C-alpha positions as CSV (number, residue, x, y, z in Angstrom):
1,D,-2.0,-26.5,7.8
2,Q,-1.3,-23.0,9.1
3,S,-0.1,-21.8,5.7
4,K,-3.1,-23.4,4.0
5,A,-5.5,-21.8,6.3
6,R,-3.8,-18.4,5.8
7,F,-3.9,-18.8,2.0
8,L,-7.6,-19.6,2.0
9,R,-8.4,-16.8,4.4
10,E,-6.5,-14.2,2.3
11,A,-8.1,-15.5,-0.9
12,R,-11.5,-15.2,0.6
13,T,-10.7,-11.7,1.8
14,N,-9.6,-10.7,-1.7
15,S,-12.7,-12.1,-3.3
16,L,-14.9,-9.8,-1.2
17,L,-13.5,-6.7,-3.1
18,T,-15.3,-5.6,-6.3
19,S,-14.0,-2.1,-6.8
20,P,-12.9,-1.3,-10.4
21,H,-9.7,0.0,-8.9
22,T,-8.9,-3.4,-7.2
23,V,-7.5,-6.4,-9.1
24,T,-10.3,-9.0,-9.5
25,V,-10.2,-12.5,-8.0
26,F,-12.3,-14.9,-10.1
27,D,-11.8,-18.1,-8.2
28,F,-9.7,-19.9,-5.5
29,G,-9.6,-23.2,-3.8
30,E,-7.9,-26.6,-3.7
31,S,-7.5,-29.0,-6.5
32,E,-8.2,-32.7,-6.2
33,D,-4.5,-33.4,-5.8
34,G,-4.1,-30.8,-3.1
35,E,-2.8,-27.9,-5.0
36,L,-4.0,-24.5,-3.8
37,Y,-4.9,-22.0,-6.5
38,L,-5.9,-18.4,-7.0
39,A,-7.3,-17.2,-10.3
40,M,-7.1,-13.4,-10.9
41,E,-7.5,-11.1,-13.9
42,L,-4.6,-10.6,-16.1
43,L,-3.5,-7.0,-16.2
44,D,-1.3,-5.5,-19.0
45,G,0.2,-2.2,-17.9
46,E,3.0,-0.7,-15.8
47,S,3.4,-0.6,-12.1
48,L,3.9,2.7,-10.3
49,G,7.3,1.3,-9.2
50,Q,8.3,0.8,-12.8
51,R,7.1,4.2,-13.8
52,L,9.0,5.9,-11.0
53,A,12.2,4.0,-11.9
54,R,11.9,5.4,-15.4
55,V,10.9,9.0,-14.7
56,R,11.7,9.4,-11.0
57,R,8.9,11.8,-10.2
58,L,5.5,12.6,-11.7
59,P,3.5,15.6,-12.8
60,Y,1.3,16.7,-9.9
61,A,-1.9,15.9,-11.7
62,E,-0.8,12.4,-12.5
63,A,0.4,11.8,-8.9
64,V,-2.9,13.0,-7.5
65,E,-4.8,10.7,-10.0
66,Y,-2.8,7.7,-8.9
67,A,-3.6,8.5,-5.3
68,R,-7.2,9.3,-5.9
69,Q,-7.9,6.0,-7.7
70,A,-5.9,4.0,-5.1
71,L,-8.0,5.6,-2.4
72,R,-11.2,4.4,-4.2
73,S,-9.8,0.9,-3.9
74,L,-8.9,1.3,-0.3
75,A,-12.2,2.9,0.5
76,E,-14.1,-0.2,-0.4
77,A,-11.6,-2.4,1.5
78,H,-11.7,-0.3,4.6
79,A,-15.5,-0.2,4.5
80,K,-15.4,-4.0,4.7
81,G,-12.9,-4.0,7.5
82,I,-10.0,-5.0,5.3
83,I,-6.5,-3.5,5.7
84,H,-4.1,-3.9,2.8
85,R,-0.8,-3.8,4.9
86,D,1.6,-3.8,1.9
87,L,0.7,-0.7,-0.1
88,K,3.8,0.3,-2.2
89,P,4.5,1.4,-5.8
90,E,4.9,-2.1,-7.0
91,N,1.4,-2.9,-5.9
92,V,-0.3,-0.1,-7.9
93,M,-0.6,-0.6,-11.6
94,R,-1.6,1.8,-14.4
95,L,-3.2,0.3,-17.4
96,T,-5.5,1.0,-20.4
97,L,-9.1,0.0,-19.6
98,A,-12.1,0.7,-21.8
99,G,-10.1,3.2,-23.8
100,R,-8.8,5.0,-20.7
101,E,-5.0,5.1,-20.5
102,D,-4.7,6.1,-16.9
103,H,-6.9,3.5,-15.1
104,V,-5.3,2.5,-11.8
105,K,-5.7,-0.7,-9.9
106,V,-4.4,-1.8,-6.5
107,L,-2.8,-5.3,-6.5
108,D,-1.6,-7.9,-4.1
109,F,-3.8,-8.0,-1.0
110,G,-1.7,-11.0,0.0
111,L,-1.0,-9.5,3.4
112,A,-4.5,-8.1,3.8
113,V,-6.2,-8.8,7.0
114,S,-9.7,-8.2,8.3
115,T,-9.8,-6.1,11.4
116,A,-12.1,-8.8,12.9
117,Q,-9.4,-11.4,12.4
118,E,-6.3,-9.4,13.3
119,D,-4.3,-10.4,16.3
120,A,-0.7,-10.1,17.5
121,A,0.3,-13.2,15.6
122,S,-1.0,-11.9,12.3
123,R,0.7,-8.5,12.7
124,I,4.2,-9.9,13.4
125,T,5.3,-13.4,12.5
126,R,6.5,-15.8,15.1
127,E,10.0,-15.4,13.9
128,G,9.8,-11.7,14.8
129,T,10.0,-10.4,11.2
130,F,7.9,-7.6,9.8
131,Q,5.0,-8.3,7.5
132,G,5.1,-5.6,4.8
133,T,7.7,-3.5,3.0
134,P,9.6,-1.5,5.6
135,V,10.1,1.5,3.3
136,Y,6.3,2.2,3.2
137,M,5.1,0.6,6.5
138,S,3.3,2.6,9.1
139,P,4.8,3.1,12.6
140,E,2.1,0.9,14.2
141,Q,3.0,-2.0,11.8
142,F,6.5,-2.1,13.3
143,T,5.3,-2.2,16.9
144,G,2.5,-4.8,16.4
145,K,-0.2,-2.4,17.5
146,P,-3.7,-2.9,16.2
147,L,-4.1,-1.6,12.6
148,D,-7.0,0.3,11.0
149,A,-7.5,2.2,7.8
150,R,-5.1,5.0,8.8
151,S,-2.1,2.5,8.5
152,D,-2.8,2.2,4.7
153,L,-3.2,6.0,4.4
154,Y,0.3,6.5,6.0
155,S,1.7,4.1,3.3
156,L,-0.1,6.0,0.6
157,A,1.2,9.3,1.9
158,I,4.8,7.9,1.7
159,M,4.1,7.0,-1.9
160,A,2.6,10.4,-2.7
161,Y,5.7,12.1,-1.2
162,E,7.9,10.0,-3.6
163,M,5.6,10.6,-6.6
164,V,5.8,14.4,-6.3
165,S,9.3,14.9,-5.1
166,G,11.3,12.0,-6.6
167,E,12.7,11.3,-3.2
168,L,11.7,9.3,0.0
169,P,11.1,11.1,3.3
170,F,13.5,8.7,5.1
171,H,16.7,6.8,4.3
172,A,17.8,3.6,5.8
173,D,19.7,0.4,5.0
174,S,17.9,-2.3,7.0
175,P,14.4,-3.1,8.1
176,Y,15.3,-2.1,11.7
177,E,16.8,1.2,10.6
178,W,13.6,1.8,8.6
179,A,11.6,1.0,11.8
180,T,13.6,3.6,13.7
181,Q,13.0,6.2,11.0
182,H,9.3,5.6,10.8
183,L,8.9,5.5,14.6
184,T,11.1,8.4,15.8
185,V,12.4,10.6,13.0
186,P,10.4,13.4,11.5
187,P,10.1,13.1,7.7
188,R,12.0,15.6,5.7
189,P,9.5,18.4,4.8
190,L,8.6,18.4,1.2
191,S,9.5,22.1,1.0
192,Q,13.2,21.0,1.6
193,T,13.3,18.6,-1.3
194,A,14.8,19.6,-4.7
195,R,11.3,20.1,-6.2
196,G,9.9,21.5,-2.9
197,P,9.4,25.2,-3.8
198,A,7.2,24.2,-6.8
199,I,5.0,21.8,-4.9
200,P,1.6,23.4,-4.2
201,L,1.2,24.1,-0.5
202,T,-2.2,22.3,-0.2
203,L,-0.6,19.2,-1.7
204,Q,2.3,19.4,0.7
205,T,0.0,19.8,3.7
206,A,-2.2,16.8,2.7
207,I,0.8,14.5,2.2
208,E,2.6,15.5,5.4
209,R,-0.6,15.1,7.4
210,G,-0.8,11.6,6.0
211,M,2.7,10.9,7.3
212,S,1.8,11.8,10.9
213,K,3.3,9.2,13.2
214,A,0.3,9.1,15.5
215,P,-2.8,7.7,13.8
216,E,-5.1,10.2,15.7
217,Q,-3.2,13.0,13.9
């Protein structure tokens, strides 16, 4: 019953989002024989994760465009009090839409939560495991603190760092090592990465500000 309630809550949350940069949910519910279903638009494209696996790092203009369009999706969600909580390259897709080859959509709001619904039990499972992908999670996600829009911005900043440098700002081998990195270790400055000297200073500043460990910063 708990899983069913969570599924329906998340499906209902997703259905509130109508941005052209968010995957569309057409219908959800429960069939006569008790099967839960979620009908979403079919997207034909390549995830950012797949693209980075192929090319490692992106031209600055392309990286900024990914971030800009993802922010448009998040802006609507945040305005409606919805936090994604699992923003990562695999959940951002580039596709051709209406003749445009660089249309970006944010996928998988499966861990999304309304700030009105969020509580300690929804932030960290009863088994004590993290909800999200540790490589891209904000510090407050690891500690179970209340989340707001800035948590998603932190995750997007980690992605932007990876897009422009071809590297991650932290390195770890387990979820708890990732937690330690995000909570206590300063990210490696973009200027010290292999591509660092060529990254525009304004872009470095924006990305590094987004990776501030304290939300108020």
